[in-house]
Every structure is written in structure tokens, then in C-alpha cells.
PAZAPA-4460 file (N, C-alpha, C; in steps of 0.05 Angstrom, whole numbers, plus 32768, in hexadecimal, padded with zeros to 4 digits):
% residues 284
    n_x    n_y    n_z   ca_x   ca_y   ca_z    c_x    c_y    c_z   seq   type   mol
   8011   7FE7   8000   8001   8001   8001   8013   8018   8000     1      M     A
   8008   802D   7FF2   8016   8047   7FF5   8003   805A   8003     2      I     A
   8010   8067   8018   8001   8079   802A   800D   8094   8023     3      V     A
   7FF9   80A9   8020   7FFF   80C4   8019   7FF8   80D5   8031     4      V     A
   8005   80E6   803C   7FFD   80F8   8050   7FF4   8114   8043     5      T     A
   7FE6   8123   8051   7FE1   813D   8046   7FCF   813B   802E     6      G     A
   7FBE   8126   802A   7FB0   811E   8013   7F99   8130   800B     7      A     A
   7F93   8143   801E   7F7C   8158   8013   7F8A   8171   800F     8      T     A
   7FA2   8173   8013   7FB3   818E   8009   7FB6   818F   7FEC     9      G     A
   7FC3   81A3   7FE3   7FC9   81A7   7FC7   7FD8   8192   7FBB    10      G     A
   7FF1   818F   7FC4   8004   8178   7FB6   7FF9   815E   7FBD    11      L     A
   7FF4   815A   7FD5   7FE9   813D   7FDA   7FD2   8133   7FCE    12      G     A
   7FBE   8144   7FCC   7FA7   813E   7FBD   7FAB   8139   7FA0    13      S     A
   7FBE   8146   7F94   7FC6   8143   7F7A   7FD8   8129   7F74    14      A     A
   7FE7   8123   7F88   7FF4   8108   7F85   7FE1   80F1   7F87    15      V     A
   7FCE   80F2   7F9B   7FB9   80DD   7F9B   7FA9   80DA   7F80    16      V     A
   7F9F   80F1   7F78   7F92   80F0   7F5F   7FA2   80E3   7F49    17      A     A
   7FBB   80E8   7F45   7FCF   80DA   7F32   7FD1   80BD   7F39    18      N     A
   7FD2   80B7   7F54   7FD6   8098   7F5A   7FBF   808B   7F52    19      L     A
   7FA8   8095   7F54   7F8E   8088   7F4F   7F8B   8080   7F2F    20      L     A
   7F9A   808E   7F20   7F9D   8086   7F03   7FB3   8072   7EFF    21      E     A
   7FC1   8069   7F13   7FD6   8057   7F0D   7FD3   803B   7F1D    22      R     A
   7FC7   803D   7F34   7FC6   8027   7F45   7FAB   8022   7F51    23      V     A
   7FA2   800B   7F59   7F85   8006   7F61   7F83   8016   7F7C    24      P     A
   7F6A   8021   7F80   7F64   8033   7F97   7F6B   8025   7FB1    25      A     A
   7F68   800A   7FB3   7F6C   7FFB   7FCC   7F89   7FFA   7FD2    26      D     A
   7F9B   8002   7FC0   7FB9   8001   7FC8   7FBE   801E   7FCF    27      R     A
   7FAD   802E   7FD4   7FB4   804B   7FDA   7FA6   8052   7FF8    28      I     A
   7FB5   805D   800B   7FAC   8065   8023   7FB2   8083   8028    29      G     A
   7FA3   8093   8036   7FA9   80AC   803B   7FA8   80B3   8059    30      V     A
   7FB9   80C3   8064   7FB8   80CD   807E   7FB2   80EA   807F    31      S     A
   7F9C   80EE   808B   7F92   810C   8089   7F89   8115   80A5    32      V     A
   7F88   812E   80AC   7F82   813A   80C4   7F61   8136   80C7    33      R     A
   7F54   813C   80B1   7F36   813C   80B2   7F2D   8128   809D    34      D     A
   7F23   810E   80A8   7F1B   80F9   8097   7F03   8103   8085    35      V     A
   7EF2   8112   8091   7EDB   811B   8082   7EE3   8129   8068    36      A     A
   7EFA   8138   8068   7F02   8146   8051   7F0C   8133   803B    37      G     A
   7F10   811B   8042   7F1A   8105   802F   7F06   80F1   8028    38      A     A
   7EEC   80F8   802D   7ED6   80E5   8027   7ED5   80DE   8009    39      R     A
   7EDC   80F1   7FFB   7EDC   80EB   7FDC   7EF0   80D5   7FD4    40      H     A
   7F06   80D6   7FE4   7F18   80C0   7FDD   7F0E   80A5   7FE8    41      L     A
   7F04   80A2   8001   7EF8   808A   800C   7EE2   807F   7FF9    42      A     A
   7ED2   8093   7FEB   7EC0   808A   7FDA   7EC9   807A   7FC2    43      D     A
   7EE3   8083   7FBC   7EF0   8074   7FA3   7F00   805C   7FAC    44      R     A
   7EFF   8055   7FC8   7F0D   803C   7FD0   7F28   8041   7FDB    45      G     A
   7F2F   805B   7FE0   7F49   8060   7FEE   7F43   805C   800B    46      V     A
   7F5A   8051   8019   7F58   804F   8036   7F5E   8069   8042    47      R     A
   7F4C   8075   8051   7F4E   808D   805E   7F50   808A   807B    48      V     A
   7F66   8094   8089   7F69   8092   80A6   7F72   80B0   80AF    49      R     A
   7F6B   80B5   80C7   7F73   80CE   80D4   7F8E   80CC   80DF    50      Q     A
   7F9E   80E1   80DA   7FB8   80E1   80E2   7FC5   80FF   80E1    51      G     A
   7FD6   8106   80F2   7FE3   8121   80F1   7FFD   811B   80FB    52      S     A
   800E   812E   80F1   802C   8128   80FC   8030   8132   811B    53      Y     A
   801A   813C   8125   801C   8142   8145   8013   8129   8154    54      E     A
   8009   8115   8148   7FFF   80FE   8155   800D   80E5   8148    55      D     A
   8022   80DD   8157   802E   80C2   814B   801F   80AB   814A    56      P     A
   800E   80A7   8160   7FFF   8090   8163   7FEC   808D   814D    57      A     A
   7FDF   80A3   8146   7FCB   80A3   812E   7FDB   809E   8115    58      A     A
   7FF2   80AB   8114   8000   80A6   80FC   800B   808A   80F7    59      L     A
   8010   807C   810C   8018   805F   8108   7FFE   8051   80FC    60      R     A
   7FE8   8056   8107   7FD1   8047   80FE   7FCB   8051   80E1    61      D     A
   7FCF   806A   80D9   7FC8   8070   80BE   7FDC   8066   80AC    62      S     A
   7FF5   805E   80B4   800B   8055   80A3   800A   8037   80A4    63      F     A
   7FFA   8029   80B3   7FFA   800D   80B5   7FF5   7FFF   809A    64      A     A
   8007   7FEB   8094   8006   7FDC   8079   8013   7FEB   8063    65      G     A
   8022   8002   8068   802B   8010   8052   8047   8005   8048    66      A     A
   804B   8002   8030   8064   7FFA   8027   8074   8016   8021    67      E     A
   8067   802A   8017   8072   8045   8011   805F   8058   8021    68      Q     A
   806C   806C   802D   805E   8084   8039   806A   809C   802B    69      V     A
   8057   80AC   8022   805F   80C8   8017   8059   80DD   802E    70      L     A
   806F   80E9   8038   806B   80FE   804C   806B   811A   803F    71      L     A
   8055   8125   803E   8056   8142   8033   805E   8155   8048    72      V     A
   8073   8165   8044   807F   8174   8058   8069   8188   8064    73      S     A
   806E   818F   807E   805C   81A2   808A   8061   81BD   8084    74      G     A
   8050   81D1   8087   8054   81ED   807F   804C   8201   8093    75      N     A
   8049   81F9   80AC   8040   820D   80C1   8058   8219   80CF    76      D     A
   805E   8233   80C7   8075   823E   80D1   8077   8240   80F1    77      P     A
   8060   823C   80FE   8062   823D   811C   8067   8222   8126    78      A     A
   8068   820D   811A   806D   81F3   8123   808A   81EB   8120    79      A     A
   8092   81D7   8131   80AE   81CF   812F   80AC   81B6   811C    80      D     A
   80B0   81BF   8102   80A9   81AB   80EB   80BF   8193   80ED    81      L     A
   80D6   8198   80F5   80EA   8183   80F6   80E0   816D   810B    82      V     A
   80D8   8173   8121   80CB   8161   8133   80B4   8152   8129    83      V     A
   80A1   8162   811C   8088   8156   810E   8091   8143   80FA    84      L     A
   80A5   8148   80E8   80AD   8138   80D4   80BB   811F   80DF    85      H     A
   80C8   8121   80F5   80D3   810A   8102   80C0   80F8   810D    86      R     A
   80AB   8104   8118   8093   80F3   8121   808B   80E2   810C    87      N     A
   8086   80EF   80F3   807B   80DF   80DE   808D   80C9   80D2    88      A     A
   80A8   80D2   80D1   80BD   80BC   80CB   80BD   80A3   80DD    89      I     A
   80BA   80AB   80F6   80BC   8094   810C   80A3   8084   810A    90      E     A
   808C   8090   8105   8071   8082   80FF   8075   8070   80EA    91      A     A
   807D   807B   80D3   807E   8067   80BA   8091   8054   80C0    92      A     A
   80A9   8056   80CD   80BB   8040   80D4   80AD   802C   80E4    93      V     A
   809D   8035   80F9   8091   8023   810D   807A   8012   80FF    94      A     A
   806E   8020   80EA   805A   8012   80DB   8066   7FFC   80C9    95      A     A
   807E   7FFF   80C3   808B   7FEB   80B1   808D   7FF2   8095    96      G     A
   808C   800C   808E   8092   8015   8073   80AB   800F   806A    97      A     A
   80AC   8008   8051   80C5   7FFF   8044   80D5   8019   803A    98      Q     A
   80C5   802C   8032   80D1   8047   8026   80BF   805E   8030    99      R     A
   80CE   806F   8036   80C3   808E   803D   80CC   80A0   8025   100      I     A
   80B6   80AE   801D   80BD   80C4   800B   80B5   80DD   8018   101      L     A
   80C3   80F4   8013   80BF   810C   8021   80C1   8122   800C   102      Y     A
   80AE   8136   800E   80AE   814C   7FFA   80C0   8160   8006   103      T     A
   80D7   815F   7FFA   80EC   8174   8003   80EC   818D   7FF1   104      S     A
   8102   8198   7FEE   8105   81B3   7FDD   8120   81B4   7FCF   105      Q     A
   811F   81BB   7FB6   8136   81BF   7FA7   814B   81D3   7FB9   106      Q     A
   8163   81CB   7FB7   8178   81DE   7FC4   8178   81D9   7FDF   107      G     A
   816D   81C0   7FEA   816E   81BF   8009   8189   81B2   8013   108      A     A
   819E   81C8   8010   81B8   81C2   8016   81C6   81D6   802C   109      V     A
   81D8   81D0   8035   81E5   81E1   804C   81EB   81FB   803D   110      R     A
   81E5   8210   804D   81EC   822D   8043   81D3   8239   8037   111      G     A
   81C1   822C   802C   81AA   8239   8020   819B   824A   8034   112      N     A
   819A   8265   802E   818B   8275   8041   816D   8274   8042   113      P     A
   8162   8266   8030   8145   8263   8030   813D   8254   8048   114      Y     A
   812B   825F   8056   8120   8254   8072   811D   8237   8074   115      G     A
   8109   822D   8062   8103   8210   8064   811A   81FB   805F   116      P     A
   812F   8205   8055   8146   81F4   804B   8150   81E5   8067   117      S     A
   8152   81F2   807B   815C   81E6   8093   8147   81D0   809E   118      E     A
   812B   81D4   809E   811A   81BF   80A1   811E   81A8   808E   119      V     A
   8120   81AC   8074   8123   8195   8061   813B   8188   8067   120      H     A
   8151   8194   806D   816C   8187   8070   8169   8176   8088   121      M     A
   815E   8180   809F   815C   8171   80B8   8148   8157   80B3   122      A     A
   8133   815D   80A4   8122   8145   809F   8130   8130   808E   123      T     A
   8140   8139   807A   814D   8125   8068   8163   8117   807C   124      E     A
   816F   8125   808E   8181   8116   809E   8172   8101   80AF   125      A     A
   815A   8109   80B9   814B   80F5   80C9   8144   80DD   80B9   126      A     A
   813C   80E1   809F   8138   80CC   808C   814F   80B9   8089   127      L     A
   8168   80C5   8087   817F   80B5   8084   8186   80A5   809A   128      A     A
   817F   80AD   80B2   8182   80A1   80CD   816B   808D   80D2   129      E     A
   8156   808B   80C3   813F   807C   80CA   8143   805D   80C5   130      S     A
   8157   8054   80B7   815A   8038   80B1   8146   802E   809C   131      G     A
   8138   8040   808F   8125   8037   807A   812D   8045   8060   132      V     A
   8129   8038   8048   812D   8047   802F   811E   8060   802D   133      A     A
   812B   8073   8021   811B   808F   8021   8122   809B   8008   134      W     A
   8111   80AE   7FFF   8114   80C0   7FE8   810B   80DD   7FF1   135      T     A
   811F   80F1   7FEC   8118   810D   7FF1   8112   8117   7FD6   136      A     A
   80FA   8120   7FD2   80EE   812D   7FBA   80F3   814B   7FBB   137      L     A
   8109   8152   7FB0   8112   816F   7FB3   8104   817E   7F9C   138      R     A
   80EB   8188   7FA1   80DB   8194   7F8C   80E3   81B0   7F85   139      N     A
   80E2   81B8   7F6D   80E8   81D5   7F67   80CF   81E4   7F6F   140      G     A
   80D4   81FF   7F70   80C1   8213   7F79   80A8   820D   7F68   141      A     A
   808F   8208   7F74   8077   8203   7F66   805F   8214   7F6C   142      Y     A
   8064   822B   7F79   8050   823C   7F7C   8044   8245   7F64   143      G     A
   802A   8251   7F62   801D   825A   7F4B   802E   8271   7F40   144      T     A
   8030   8278   7F26   803F   828B   7F1B   8033   82A8   7F24   145      L     A
   801B   82A7   7F2D   8011   82C2   7F38   801F   82C6   7F53   146      D     A
   8023   82B3   7F63   802F   82B5   7F7B   804D   82BE   7F77   147      Q     A
   805A   82B0   7F64   8077   82B6   7F5C   8079   82D2   7F53   148      V     A
   806A   82DA   7F40   806E   82F4   7F30   8060   830D   7F38   149      L     A
   804B   8307   7F49   803B   831E   7F51   8026   8326   7F3C   150      G     A
   801B   833E   7F3E   8007   8345   7F29   8010   8351   7F13   151      P     A
   8021   8346   7F04   8030   834E   7EEB   801E   8358   7ED3   152      W     A
   8006   8346   7ED3   7FF5   834C   7EBE   7FE9   8369   7EC1   153      Q     A
   7FDE   8370   7ED9   7FD4   838A   7EDF   7FE6   839F   7EDF   154      R     A
   8000   839B   7EE9   8013   83B1   7EEB   8027   83B4   7ED7   155      T     A
   802A   839E   7EC7   803F   839F   7EB1   805B   839E   7EBD   156      G     A
   805D   8395   7ED5   8076   8393   7EE2   807B   837A   7EF5   157      E     A
   8091   836D   7EF4   8098   8359   7F08   80A7   8366   7F1C   158      I     A
   809D   836C   7F33   80AA   837C   7F48   80B3   836A   7F5F   159      V     A
   80CC   8362   7F60   80D5   834F   7F75   80F1   8357   7F7C   160      R     A
   80FC   834D   7F91   8119   8352   7F98   812A   8343   7F83   161      P     A
   8146   8349   7F85   8157   833A   7F71   8154   831D   7F76   162      E     A
   8153   830E   7F5F   8151   82F2   7F5E   8167   82E4   7F50   163      D     A
   8162   82CA   7F4B   8176   82BB   7F3E   8167   82A8   7F2D   164      G     A
   8172   8298   7F1D   8162   8282   7F0E   8157   826D   7F1E   165      P     A
   813E   8265   7F16   8132   8250   7F27   8120   8241   7F12   166      A     A
   811C   8226   7F15   810D   8217   7F04   80F0   8214   7F0E   167      P     A
   80DE   822C   7F07   80C3   822D   7F12   80B3   8213   7F05   168      Y     A
   80A9   8203   7F18   809F   81E9   7F13   8080   81E9   7F17   169      T     A
   8071   81D8   7F06   8055   81D7   7F09   8050   81C1   7F1E   170      D     A
   8041   81CA   7F33   8038   81B6   7F48   802D   819D   7F3C   171      R     A
   801B   81A1   7F27   800E   818A   7F1A   8021   8175   7F10   172      A     A
   8039   8180   7F04   804D   816D   7EFB   805C   8161   7F11   173      D     A
   8060   8170   7F27   806E   8162   7F3E   805F   814C   7F4C   174      V     A
   8043   8150   7F4D   8031   813E   7F56   8031   8124   7F45   175      A     A
   802F   8128   7F2C   802F   8111   7F18   8049   8102   7F1B   176      E     A
   805F   8110   7F1C   8079   8101   7F20   807B   80F3   7F38   177      A     A
   8072   80FD   7F4F   8073   80EE   7F6A   8062   80D4   7F68   178      I     A
   8049   80D6   7F5A   8038   80C0   7F56   8048   80AA   7F44   179      A     A
   8056   80B2   7F30   8061   80A1   7F1E   8077   8093   7F30   180      V     A
   8086   809F   7F40   8099   8093   7F53   808C   8080   7F67   181      I     A
   8078   8086   7F72   8069   8075   7F85   805C   805C   7F78   182      L     A
   8052   8061   7F60   8046   8049   7F54   8059   803A   7F43   183      A     A
   8071   8042   7F3F   8084   8035   7F2C   8095   801F   7F37   184      G     A
   80A7   8014   7F28   80B8   8000   7F31   80D4   800A   7F38   185      D     A
   80DA   8022   7F30   80F5   802D   7F32   80F3   803D   7F4F   186      R     A
   8106   803A   7F60   810A   8046   7F77   8123   8059   7F78   187      S     A
   8120   8070   7F85   8135   8084   7F87   813D   8085   7FA3   188      F     A
   8156   8085   7FA9   8161   8087   7FC3   816D   80A3   7FC8   189      D     A
   8166   80AE   7FDF   8171   80C8   7FE5   8166   80DC   7FD8   190      G     A
   8170   80F6   7FD6   8163   810E   7FCA   8162   810C   7FAB   191      P     A
   814C   8113   7F9F   814B   8119   7F82   813D   8132   7F7C   192      I     A
   8144   8142   7F6A   8139   815A   7F61   8122   8156   7F4D   193      D     A
   810B   8163   7F52   80F3   8163   7F3D   80F0   8180   7F37   194      L     A
   80FC   8186   7F22   80F9   81A4   7F18   80EF   81A5   7EFB   195      T     A
   80E5   81BD   7EF4   80E2   81C3   7ED8   80FE   81C2   7EC9   196      A     A
   80FE   81BF   7EAF   811B   81BB   7EA1   812B   81D4   7EA0   197      P     A
   811E   81EB   7EA3   812C   8205   7EA0   8129   8218   7EB7   198      T     A
   8142   8221   7EC0   8141   8236   7ED8   8141   8252   7EC9   199      A     A
   812E   8263   7ED1   8129   827E   7EC7   812D   8293   7EDC   200      L     A
   8136   82AA   7ED5   8136   82C3   7EE6   811D   82D2   7EDF   201      T     A
   8116   82E4   7EF0   80FF   82F7   7EE9   8106   8306   7ED3   202      F     A
   811C   830C   7ECA   8123   831E   7EB3   8118   830C   7E9D   203      D     A
   811F   82F4   7E9B   8117   82E1   7E85   80FB   82DF   7E86   204      E     A
   80ED   82DC   7E9C   80D1   82D5   7E9C   80C3   82F1   7E94   205      I     A
   80CB   8306   7E9A   80C1   831F   7E91   80C2   8322   7E70   206      A     A
   80D9   8318   7E65   80DA   8317   7E49   80C4   8302   7E3C   207      K     A
   80C4   82ED   7E48   80AF   82DB   7E3F   8092   82E5   7E40   208      I     A
   808D   82F2   7E56   8073   82FE   7E5B   806E   8315   7E44   209      A     A
   8081   8325   7E41   807D   8338   7E2C   8079   832F   7E10   210      S     A
   8088   8316   7E09   8083   830B   7DF0   8066   8301   7DF0   211      D     A
   805D   82F3   7E04   8042   82EB   7E02   802C   82FD   7E02   212      L     A
   8031   8315   7E0F   801B   832A   7E13   801E   833D   7DFB   213      T     A
   8033   8341   7DEF   8039   8354   7DDC   803B   8373   7DE7   214      G     A
   803F   8373   7E03   8045   838C   7E0F   805F   8388   7E20   215      R     A
   806A   839C   7E28   8082   839B   7E36   807E   8394   7E56   216      T     A
   8086   8380   7E5E   8085   837B   7E7D   80A0   8381   7E86   217      I     A
   80A2   8393   7E9C   80BA   839C   7EA5   80C3   8389   7EBE   218      E     A
   80DD   8387   7EC1   80E6   837A   7ED9   80F1   8391   7EED   219      R     A
   80E5   8393   7F03   80EF   83A8   7F14   80F9   839D   7F2C   220      T     A
   8113   83A2   7F34   8121   8395   7F48   811C   83A7   7F61   221      V     A
   8113   839C   7F78   8110   83AC   7F8F   8126   83A7   7FA5   222      L     A
   812F   83BB   7FB1   8141   83B7   7FC8   8135   83A4   7FDC   223      N     A
   8145   8396   7FE7   8136   8380   7FFD   8127   838F   8010   224      D     A
   8134   83A4   801D   8125   83B2   8032   810B   83BE   8029   225      E     A
   810D   83C9   8011   80F4   83D6   8004   80E0   83C0   8001   226      Q     A
   80E6   83AB   7FF8   80D4   8395   7FF2   80C6   838A   800C   227      W     A
   80D7   8388   8021   80CD   8383   803B   80BA   8396   8044   228      V     A
   80BF   83B1   8042   80B0   83C7   804A   8094   83C6   803A   229      A     A
   8096   83C1   801F   807F   83BE   8011   806C   83A8   801B   230      D     A
   8077   8392   8021   8069   837A   8027   805B   8381   8045   231      Q     A
   8068   838D   8057   805C   8396   806F   8045   83A9   806A   232      I     A
   8048   83BB   8059   802F   83CD   8053   8019   83BE   8046   233      R     A
   801E   83A7   803A   800A   8399   802F   7FFB   8386   8046   234      L     A
   8006   8388   805C   7FFA   8377   8073   800A   835E   8079   235      G     A
   8022   835A   806D   8030   833F   8072   8041   8344   808C   236      V     A
   8040   8335   809E   8053   8338   80B6   806F   833A   80AE   237      P     A
   807C   834C   80BC   809A   834E   80B5   80A9   8335   80B7   238      E     A
   80A5   8324   80CA   80B3   8309   80CE   80AC   82F9   80B3   239      Q     A
   8094   82FA   80AC   808D   82E9   8093   809B   82F7   807A   240      T     A
   809A   8310   8078   80AA   831C   8062   80C6   8317   8062   241      A     A
   80D1   8317   8079   80F1   8310   8077   80F6   82F2   8070   242      R     A
   80E1   82E2   807A   80E2   82C5   8073   80E2   82C2   8055   243      F     A
   80CD   82CF   8048   80CA   82CC   8029   80E4   82D9   801B   244      L     A
   80F0   82EC   8028   8108   82F9   801D   811F   82E5   8017   245      L     A
   8120   82D2   802A   8137   82BD   802A   8135   82AF   800F   246      T     A
   811C   82AB   8003   811B   829C   7FEB   812B   82AB   7FD3   247      W     A
   8126   82C7   7FD5   8135   82D4   7FBF   8152   82D3   7FC4   248      Y     A
   815A   82D6   7FDE   8177   82D3   7FE5   8183   82B8   7FDC   249      E     A
   8176   82A5   7FDE   817D   828A   7FD6   817F   8288   7FB7   250      A     A
   816A   8294   7FAB   816B   8292   7F8D   8181   82A2   7F82   251      A     A
   8188   82B9   7F8C   819C   82C9   7F7E   81BA   82BF   7F87   252      R     A
   81B9   82AA   7F9C   81D4   829F   7FA1   81D6   8286   7F92   253      A     A
   81C2   827C   7F81   81C5   8266   7F71   81BA   824C   7F7B   254      G     A
   81B0   824D   7F91   81A5   8233   7F9D   818E   8223   7F8D   255      Y     A
   817F   8232   7F7A   816D   8227   7F6C   8173   8226   7F4D   256      F     A
   818C   8229   7F46   8194   822F   7F29   8193   8217   7F1A   257      A     A
   8195   8201   7F27   819B   81E6   7F15   817D   81DA   7F13   258      E     A
   817A   81D7   7EF6   8160   81C7   7EEF   816A   81AB   7EEA   259      A     A
   8155   8198   7EEC   815D   817A   7EED   8149   816E   7ED8   260      D     A
   8153   815D   7EC7   8142   8151   7EB3   8130   813A   7EBE   261      P     A
   8134   8133   7ED9   8126   8119   7EE2   810A   811C   7EDF   262      L     A
   80FE   8136   7EE6   80E1   8138   7EE4   80D7   8131   7EC9   263      L     A
   80E2   813A   7EB5   80D9   8134   7E99   80DB   8116   7E92   264      A     A
   80EF   8109   7E9B   80F4   80EB   7E96   80DD   80DE   7EA5   265      R     A
   80D5   80E7   7EBF   80BE   80D9   7ECD   80A4   80DC   7EC0   266      L     A
   80A0   80F3   7EB7   8086   80FB   7EA9   8085   80ED   7E8E   267      L     A
   809B   80EA   7E7F   809B   80E3   7E65   8093   80F7   7E52   268      G     A
   8096   810E   7E5A   8090   8125   7E47   809E   813F   7E55   269      R     A
   809F   8155   7E47   80A9   816B   7E50   8097   817A   7E67   270      E     A
   80A0   8180   7E80   8091   818D   7E93   8086   81A6   7E8A   271      P     A
   806D   81AF   7E95   8065   81C8   7E8E   8077   81DF   7E92   272      N     A
   807C   81F0   7E7E   8090   8205   7E81   8084   821F   7E89   273      S     A
   8096   8230   7E90   808D   824D   7E9A   807C   8259   7E81   274      V     A
   8087   8259   7E67   8079   8265   7E51   805D   8259   7E4E   275      P     A
   805C   8240   7E51   8042   8232   7E4B   802F   8238   7E61   276      A     A
   8038   8238   7E7A   8028   823F   7E92   801D   825E   7E8E   277      R     A
   802D   826D   7E87   8028   828A   7E84   8012   828C   7E6E   278      L     A
   8016   827F   7E55   8003   8280   7E41   7FE9   8277   7E49   279      A     A
   7FEA   825E   7E58   7FCF   8252   7E61   7FC1   8267   7E72   280      A     A
   7FCF   8274   7E87   7FC4   8287   7E98   7FB6   82A0   7E88   281      H     A
   7FC6   82A9   7E72   7FBD   82BE   7E64   7FA3   82B6   7E54   282      L     A
   7F9E   829B   7E4C   7F88   8295   7E40   7F70   828F   7E4E   283      A     A
   7F73   8290   7E69   7F5A   828D   7E79   7F4D   82A7   7E7C   284      T     A
***
């Protein structure tokens, strides 16, 4: 059995939907906080059990019988995510899982200033110490392009701090690739990168957007402190704004500059590119 955590969230639900196209429903289990929210999966024959990273006993029950467990990383900034992830790893080991897969982040290496990197590195270390086969799925940035670029269509500008190249990746592609790995015969040990095939800067994206729209889309670089101040004026807490700033610091230091062809190989096609995603957005 394959057990997926966070199966009612954005990434986890997409992984389960892709798994249902590849394996019988009775080979899939989900561990969710709210069982009622996964009723649609139970109706399709998926095993639904309550579990959360804060409750190791419930996790062990929700992982029972699993050959593989997919741990979708937590995202609560107020929680001790390393402790919660360790709870999940220990529960999967106790339940007898043969492999644990974890949704990590591209560039999860020492020195990366992006805040979540420390959590992902510590979790990967816990996986390595678990005694169970493991895979760290180091996903490329997969936020929506509106989140990444801001209101560029309305303003004609991409206004962000200094950046660096990053392979902006479609979450749907990442979910499909994870399902391919879970349902397939090939195993991957340790960390692997799942990214779009091309790393782009905001300057390059502005040029792509200009070509697609037929108007000039400017790239405006904001001073870091100016950007933080602007975020605060928009209602973002300063601590959150400074946390978000670490992503730009990491990008311009080159931590996201390497694109990897593995995602395309797993999908058997080219992943959705930034130009294609922008064009599809403009067409809606």
C-alpha cells in the first residue's frame, strides 16, 4: 500500500489523483487531519484514516500496512517542523514502511539562506538516520506565477528584489512525477531534484511576457529594505516579509540555478514551461 499524507492539500491531493490513474484505489491510503474532508476519496475506495504529525499514535495507525509513505512537508511557521517531521518518520518506521518519500526543496544544502532550507536539511538527515530506504523530492519552486511575479498584467511591471535564475515548476507536473515514482518499479535513493528544465530570471520572464502580450513589461528591481517596507504597508508582518526576502537572497546567490532533466524523463514529456503557463493564463 502507498500512504499519502496531506492528501486534502494542494500537492497531496494532486498526487492522490494521479495515483488513482495508475494503481487500484485499494492500494492507496491517505492520512488526513479531517477524515470528512477526504470522503470523496473513501467513496472511490481509498483507505482514509485520521492522522497528524502532532499525534504519533494516530500516524502509526494511518500508516499501518504501508510499503511506501509520502510525507508532505509541513508549512506552519509557528510549529517546530523538524520535530513534527521526525514524528512522522518514526511513525512510518514503526508501521513497517519499506520506503519513506519526503517533499523537500531544491537547493536544500548548507549555506542556503532561504528559511525552509534548514528544516528540509534536518528532515533529510533524520531520514538518513531512520534505517529505512528514503527519497527526498527536492521540488523546484511551484507557486503560481501570479504569486511569483505579482500583478504584472495590471501594472506592466515585475517589481521584486534582485533575483537569480530559478526553474519555476508547475505543481501539477511535480504531483504527476511523484505519482509516477510511487507507482513505478524504479526507486530513487536519497535526494533528487524535480524541476522545470530551464532556470529563468525575472528579466527573462519580463521579456517572455512582453513577447506574449505585445506590450513592454518592465522588470523593476527594488532595494531589499524598500521591498520589505512595501510589504509591511500591504499588511504583511515584518517577520514574514523578511522570511520571504530570504528566497530572493538564495536565488541571487545561485542556490536555485540548476535545472534538472529528471522531471521530464519521469513525465515522458516536456514539463509545462513558464512561457506556456503565461500563455495559458493570458488565454483565460
